[in-house]
Structure formats: C-alpha cells, structure tokens
Z-matrix of the N, CA and C atoms (Angstrom, degrees):
N
C 1 1.421
C 2 1.508 1 109.99
N 3 1.299 2 118.47 1 153.42
C 4 1.453 3 119.19 2 176.09
C 5 1.549 4 109.32 3 -71.15
N 6 1.299 5 116.68 4 155.30
C 7 1.490 6 118.20 5 178.66
C 8 1.532 7 109.35 6 -62.79
N 9 1.333 8 116.28 7 149.59
C 10 1.455 9 119.99 8 176.92
C 11 1.534 10 109.27 9 -69.13
N 12 1.362 11 116.57 10 161.00
C 13 1.423 12 118.22 11 176.35
C 14 1.552 13 111.64 12 -59.75
N 15 1.295 14 116.31 13 155.30
C 16 1.487 15 118.90 14 -179.32
C 17 1.531 16 109.90 15 -55.31
N 18 1.341 17 116.83 16 131.91
C 19 1.433 18 122.67 17 177.95
C 20 1.500 19 116.82 18 81.83
N 21 1.342 20 116.58 19 -3.00
C 22 1.473 21 119.91 20 178.58
C 23 1.533 22 108.99 21 -76.48
N 24 1.307 23 115.76 22 141.54
C 25 1.497 24 119.50 23 179.56
C 26 1.566 25 108.84 24 -72.47
N 27 1.293 26 112.64 25 159.70
C 28 1.494 27 118.95 26 177.35
C 29 1.531 28 110.94 27 -75.50
N 30 1.324 29 115.47 28 174.18
C 31 1.496 30 119.44 29 -176.08
C 32 1.520 31 113.65 30 -65.20
N 33 1.306 32 119.09 31 -19.89
C 34 1.459 33 121.51 32 -176.44
C 35 1.528 34 111.94 33 -112.40
N 36 1.344 35 115.33 34 18.28
C 37 1.470 36 119.59 35 -175.16
C 38 1.524 37 112.35 36 -58.30
N 39 1.321 38 118.55 37 -37.13
C 40 1.461 39 120.68 38 -177.54
C 41 1.545 40 112.32 39 -73.86
N 42 1.306 41 117.38 40 -11.09
C 43 1.478 42 118.71 41 -177.97
C 44 1.538 43 113.45 42 -86.99
N 45 1.315 44 115.43 43 -10.06
C 46 1.463 45 119.52 44 -176.11
C 47 1.561 46 110.49 45 -92.48
N 48 1.324 47 113.71 46 137.70
C 49 1.458 48 122.15 47 171.48
C 50 1.509 49 113.72 48 51.19
N 51 1.342 50 117.18 49 37.58
C 52 1.461 51 122.37 50 178.14
C 53 1.527 52 111.70 51 56.90
N 54 1.303 53 117.27 52 32.25
C 55 1.474 54 122.60 53 -178.78
C 56 1.519 55 110.55 54 -62.29
N 57 1.340 56 116.56 55 -38.96
C 58 1.498 57 118.50 56 178.21
C 59 1.505 58 111.10 57 -59.77
N 60 1.303 59 119.05 58 -46.54
C 61 1.433 60 123.07 59 179.20
C 62 1.551 61 110.97 60 -62.47
N 63 1.279 62 114.88 61 -45.85
C 64 1.500 63 120.45 62 179.73
C 65 1.522 64 110.26 63 -60.53
N 66 1.292 65 117.54 64 -44.46
C 67 1.453 66 121.45 65 -177.34
C 68 1.504 67 109.17 66 -67.26
N 69 1.287 68 120.59 67 -40.21
C 70 1.491 69 121.72 68 177.62
C 71 1.536 70 110.19 69 -63.51
N 72 1.310 71 116.07 70 -41.98
C 73 1.453 72 119.91 71 -178.61
C 74 1.511 73 110.97 72 -67.69
N 75 1.342 74 117.27 73 -36.84
C 76 1.494 75 121.04 74 179.24
C 77 1.533 76 111.59 75 -63.18
N 78 1.306 77 116.77 76 -28.31
C 79 1.495 78 118.07 77 -178.13
C 80 1.523 79 112.37 78 -101.28
N 81 1.404 80 115.31 79 15.45
C 82 1.427 81 120.29 80 170.19
C 83 1.539 82 117.64 81 98.94
N 84 1.331 83 118.15 82 8.31
C 85 1.432 84 119.03 83 176.84
C 86 1.516 85 110.04 84 -86.70
N 87 1.329 86 114.32 85 154.31
C 88 1.460 87 123.09 86 174.44
C 89 1.554 88 106.79 87 -110.93
N 90 1.289 89 115.19 88 122.89
C 91 1.482 90 121.55 89 179.78
C 92 1.533 91 107.48 90 -73.20
N 93 1.324 92 116.29 91 121.40
C 94 1.463 93 118.81 92 179.37
C 95 1.527 94 111.05 93 -104.80
N 96 1.335 95 116.23 94 -22.13
C 97 1.485 96 118.32 95 176.78
C 98 1.529 97 107.14 96 -160.78
N 99 1.282 98 113.61 97 144.97
C 100 1.485 99 120.85 98 174.01
C 101 1.501 100 110.09 99 -149.50
N 102 1.305 101 116.35 100 138.81
C 103 1.453 102 119.20 101 178.16
C 104 1.549 103 108.94 102 -163.28
N 105 1.273 104 112.14 103 159.65
C 106 1.482 105 118.40 104 174.04
C 107 1.528 106 107.78 105 -98.25
N 108 1.296 107 115.98 106 134.12
C 109 1.466 108 121.64 107 -178.45
C 110 1.522 109 107.85 108 -115.54
N 111 1.295 110 116.85 109 124.59
C 112 1.480 111 121.01 110 176.50
C 113 1.499 112 108.14 111 -82.10
N 114 1.327 113 114.97 112 144.62
C 115 1.462 114 120.98 113 177.60
C 116 1.508 115 108.73 114 -145.12
N 117 1.277 116 118.35 115 114.64
C 118 1.465 117 122.66 116 179.64
C 119 1.540 118 108.86 117 -92.39
N 120 1.265 119 117.37 118 123.64
C 121 1.455 120 122.85 119 172.55
C 122 1.510 121 107.98 120 -99.36
N 123 1.272 122 118.41 121 109.04
C 124 1.459 123 123.51 122 -175.04
C 125 1.531 124 107.00 123 -118.10
N 126 1.320 125 115.94 124 100.15
C 127 1.465 126 120.80 125 -178.35
C 128 1.550 127 107.95 126 -94.19
N 129 1.300 128 115.45 127 142.71
C 130 1.479 129 120.21 128 -178.07
C 131 1.525 130 113.26 129 -57.98
N 132 1.317 131 115.78 130 -38.28
C 133 1.462 132 121.56 131 -178.86
C 134 1.503 133 110.37 132 -157.83
N 135 1.327 134 116.46 133 177.05
C 136 1.474 135 119.66 134 -176.66
C 137 1.506 136 112.89 135 -64.41
N 138 1.342 137 116.47 136 -38.85
C 139 1.455 138 119.48 137 -179.30
C 140 1.541 139 111.33 138 -61.33
N 141 1.327 140 115.71 139 -42.13
C 142 1.479 141 121.08 140 179.83
C 143 1.525 142 108.74 141 -65.91
N 144 1.351 143 117.11 142 -42.64
C 145 1.454 144 120.92 143 176.83
C 146 1.512 145 112.12 144 -58.10
N 147 1.335 146 116.19 145 -46.21
C 148 1.434 147 119.78 146 -176.76
C 149 1.518 148 110.79 147 -65.32
N 150 1.318 149 119.65 148 -36.22
C 151 1.460 150 122.26 149 176.43
C 152 1.541 151 111.34 150 -58.12
N 153 1.350 152 113.75 151 -42.60
C 154 1.480 153 118.78 152 -179.63
C 155 1.517 154 111.09 153 -73.81
N 156 1.311 155 117.56 154 -46.85
C 157 1.438 156 121.50 155 -176.54
C 158 1.514 157 113.91 156 -66.86
N 159 1.309 158 116.51 157 -31.05
C 160 1.480 159 120.40 158 -178.60
C 161 1.516 160 113.32 159 -89.40
N 162 1.333 161 116.20 160 2.33
C 163 1.467 162 119.84 161 179.87
C 164 1.491 163 114.08 162 -95.93
N 165 1.299 164 119.33 163 -3.72
C 166 1.444 165 122.74 164 -174.86
C 167 1.550 166 110.69 165 -89.48
N 168 1.322 167 115.75 166 161.71
C 169 1.446 168 121.26 167 -175.02
C 170 1.544 169 115.94 168 -53.31
N 171 1.312 170 117.84 169 -49.94
C 172 1.458 171 116.54 170 -178.86
C 173 1.557 172 112.26 171 -64.91
N 174 1.293 173 118.08 172 -31.87
C 175 1.469 174 120.60 173 177.11
C 176 1.544 175 109.87 174 -70.07
N 177 1.329 176 115.58 175 -37.79
C 178 1.491 177 117.05 176 178.05
C 179 1.506 178 109.97 177 -63.80
N 180 1.342 179 118.48 178 -38.96
C 181 1.460 180 120.95 179 178.39
C 182 1.515 181 110.12 180 -66.48
N 183 1.341 182 116.99 181 -41.39
C 184 1.441 183 119.84 182 179.49
C 185 1.556 184 110.30 183 -63.12
N 186 1.324 185 113.94 184 -38.91
C 187 1.517 186 117.55 185 178.44
C 188 1.523 187 110.08 186 -65.78
N 189 1.356 188 116.58 187 -40.82
C 190 1.458 189 120.89 188 177.13
C 191 1.538 190 111.50 189 -57.70
N 192 1.334 191 115.50 190 -42.33
C 193 1.460 192 120.29 191 -176.50
C 194 1.534 193 114.93 192 -80.21
N 195 1.367 194 116.31 193 -32.32
C 196 1.464 195 118.83 194 -169.87
C 197 1.547 196 113.55 195 -120.72
N 198 1.287 197 117.50 196 -12.43
C 199 1.453 198 120.53 197 -175.78
C 200 1.530 199 112.86 198 94.79
N 201 1.320 200 114.91 199 147.58
C 202 1.467 201 120.79 200 -176.12
C 203 1.551 202 113.13 201 -59.80
N 204 1.283 203 116.43 202 -44.69
C 205 1.488 204 120.69 203 -176.48
C 206 1.521 205 111.43 204 -58.91
N 207 1.319 206 116.01 205 -44.92
C 208 1.476 207 120.40 206 -176.73
C 209 1.524 208 107.71 207 -65.50
N 210 1.297 209 119.52 208 -47.68
C 211 1.490 210 123.14 209 -176.98
C 212 1.531 211 108.28 210 -65.50
N 213 1.326 212 116.65 211 -45.21
C 214 1.467 213 120.10 212 179.54
C 215 1.531 214 110.33 213 -55.97
N 216 1.337 215 116.87 214 -47.30
C 217 1.462 216 120.45 215 -179.30
C 218 1.528 217 110.98 216 -64.28
N 219 1.310 218 116.48 217 -44.64
C 220 1.495 219 121.56 218 -178.18
C 221 1.502 220 110.46 219 -61.23
N 222 1.339 221 117.33 220 -48.17
C 223 1.485 222 120.97 221 -176.51
C 224 1.534 223 108.15 222 -70.36
N 225 1.279 224 118.62 223 -37.59
C 226 1.475 225 122.36 224 178.04
C 227 1.527 226 110.56 225 -59.35
N 228 1.326 227 116.51 226 -47.16
C 229 1.457 228 120.29 227 178.13
C 230 1.526 229 110.71 228 -66.19
N 231 1.309 230 119.60 229 -40.95
C 232 1.463 231 122.47 230 179.15
C 233 1.534 232 112.40 231 -65.04
N 234 1.305 233 118.04 232 -26.05
C 235 1.467 234 124.12 233 -179.54
C 236 1.541 235 111.20 234 -76.77
N 237 1.301 236 118.64 235 -21.98
C 238 1.494 237 121.07 236 -171.38
C 239 1.538 238 113.79 237 -49.76
N 240 1.344 239 118.56 238 -44.85
C 241 1.499 240 116.30 239 -179.02
C 242 1.523 241 115.42 240 -62.95
N 243 1.326 242 115.79 241 -12.53
C 244 1.476 243 120.95 242 -175.22
C 245 1.531 244 111.25 243 -102.86
N 246 1.361 245 117.11 244 1.92
C 247 1.446 246 120.37 245 177.91
C 248 1.515 247 108.46 246 -82.97
N 249 1.335 248 116.39 247 124.12
C 250 1.463 249 120.20 248 -178.62
C 251 1.527 250 111.04 249 -91.57
N 252 1.294 251 117.27 250 173.25
C 253 1.429 252 123.52 251 -177.37
C 254 1.521 253 113.97 252 -59.07
N 255 1.335 254 115.79 253 -28.93
C 256 1.484 255 119.90 254 179.98
C 257 1.533 256 112.81 255 -86.89
N 258 1.368 257 116.47 256 3.27
C 259 1.458 258 122.50 257 179.54
C 260 1.522 259 112.69 258 92.54
N 261 1.301 260 119.35 259 -12.73
C 262 1.458 261 121.55 260 -179.74
C 263 1.569 262 107.88 261 -66.39
N 264 1.300 263 114.25 262 150.67
C 265 1.467 264 120.37 263 173.36
C 266 1.552 265 104.71 264 -112.16
N 267 1.347 266 113.43 265 118.65
C 268 1.487 267 119.07 266 -172.30
C 269 1.499 268 111.05 267 -122.28
N 270 1.320 269 115.11 268 123.61
C 271 1.473 270 120.69 269 172.82
C 272 1.522 271 107.95 270 -115.23
N 273 1.314 272 114.04 271 127.05
C 274 1.475 273 121.70 272 174.55
C 275 1.532 274 108.69 273 -97.42
N 276 1.309 275 115.49 274 98.06
C 277 1.487 276 121.04 275 -174.87
C 278 1.514 277 111.60 276 -98.87
N 279 1.329 278 115.03 277 158.55
C 280 1.439 279 121.75 278 172.76
C 281 1.520 280 106.52 279 -134.21
N 282 1.350 281 115.62 280 128.25
C 283 1.469 282 120.46 281 178.93
C 284 1.513 283 108.74 282 -116.18
N 285 1.278 284 116.55 283 140.69
C 286 1.452 285 122.03 284 177.76
C 287 1.503 286 108.27 285 -94.95
N 288 1.312 287 117.50 286 124.30
C 289 1.436 288 124.23 287 178.92
C 290 1.528 289 109.05 288 -111.98
N 291 1.279 290 115.40 289 125.92
C 292 1.506 291 120.07 290 -179.69
C 293 1.519 292 106.23 291 -128.25
N 294 1.319 293 117.14 292 126.18
C 295 1.453 294 122.11 293 173.88
C 296 1.534 295 106.60 294 -110.77
N 297 1.324 296 113.94 295 130.47
C 298 1.459 297 120.27 296 -176.71
C 299 1.491 298 110.75 297 -141.67
N 300 1.326 299 118.25 298 155.94
C 301 1.439 300 122.22 299 177.68
C 302 1.514 301 109.51 300 -137.06
N 303 1.304 302 115.61 301 156.84
C 304 1.468 303 121.76 302 177.12
C 305 1.512 304 109.23 303 -83.69
C-alpha cells in the first residue's frame, strides 16, 4: 500500500489506549457496552487462507497498486509464522466491540 498522508494515523490507531471509546465520548456518545471478542481464523491450508486474505478491500487495493503476484507473494510470506504442523493457517484475533448511543 502507499504510505499514508503525513500525520495520518495507522490502521489500528483506534485500538490503542481505549482511543475508540475516548473519541466516541468526546463527540457525545455514551458507551453502553465494550468488550474484546476473540476470533480464531483456522484455514485448512495456505491456499485457502490466501483466497480469504486476498479477497478483502485492503488487499484488493494493494493488488490494484502492485499487481496480484507481488501481493500474493508478500501475504504468503507473511503467513508463514501462522502455518501449523498439520498445514492449517491459524490466526488468533481479538476484536474490540464498542456499543454506544447518543
């Protein structure tokens, strides 16, 4: 992906130090619920993982900018630490869910 504009926050900026909650409160929302939700992505093999990982919006944009082969190779290499002995590709994710109302 191209570098973000100068001073722009990174893609995970709202996940740090409860910044999402603070930002919502600053603009007048009341937090009614917040929790972290774990989500395990367990792909049968690397090819299946790549089909899923390369189908999302940011990957599509990266493919548009750099070409499919470059992105395929880059994501394939980045996935290697998550390949288990049985060939599965496993990501242990955590998502922050915040429910707020005005």
